[in-house]
N, C-alpha and C positions, 0 to 999 in steps of 0.2 A: 019632165026631167029626162035628160038624155044620159045614157050610160055608155061608157066606152068599153069596147071588147078587151078582155084580158088575154093577150096572146103569149105573154112571157111572165114567168114567176121566178124570182130569185129568193132562195132560202139559204141562210147561213147556219152552220152547226159547229159546235166545239167538241162534239163527241159525248156530251153530257146526256143525262136522261131527258132533260128539257129540250136539248137540241134534237134528240131523236124524235121526240113528240112533235116538234115543229116540222121536221122532215116528213114524218108520216102524214101530218095534216096537209102539208104542201103537195105531197104526191096525190092525195085524194082530190084536192082542189084542182090541180093541173089536169088530172084525168077527167073530172067532171066538166071542165071548161074546154078541154082539148088544147090546153096551153103547153108551151115548151117550159120545162123545169130545169133551172140551172142551180146547182148546189155548190156553195162556197164553204169549204172546210177551214176553220180557223184553228191553228195550232200555236201553242205557246213556244216561244224561243227558249231552248234549254238554258242558255246563259242568263236570260232575264229571269227565268223561274228560279235558278240557283242563286244569282247574285243581285237581283233587283233590276229596276228599269234603267239604271245607269251603266249596266254591264257593256263592255265593248270588247270585241275580238279583232285583232289585227288581221287584215286581209292577207291571204296567202299570195306571195309573189308568183307571177305567172310562170317564171322560169322554174319554179319548184314543181310545177305540174309535169314537166318533161324531164326525164332522167337520161 
């Protein structure tokens, strides 16, 4: 059986206790294998958290950015 080298590891976290545990485990694994570790942090959109998945915010017009 041939095994492929693990050069890169991607771990996602949402800031929860379980996410922190996954990050700690991934750090140890990456260190042991000499692999590159990429962390993707998932955050909840405040509008979705407050109003549900159908929340929508109108985009800000570009000319409003400059005064």
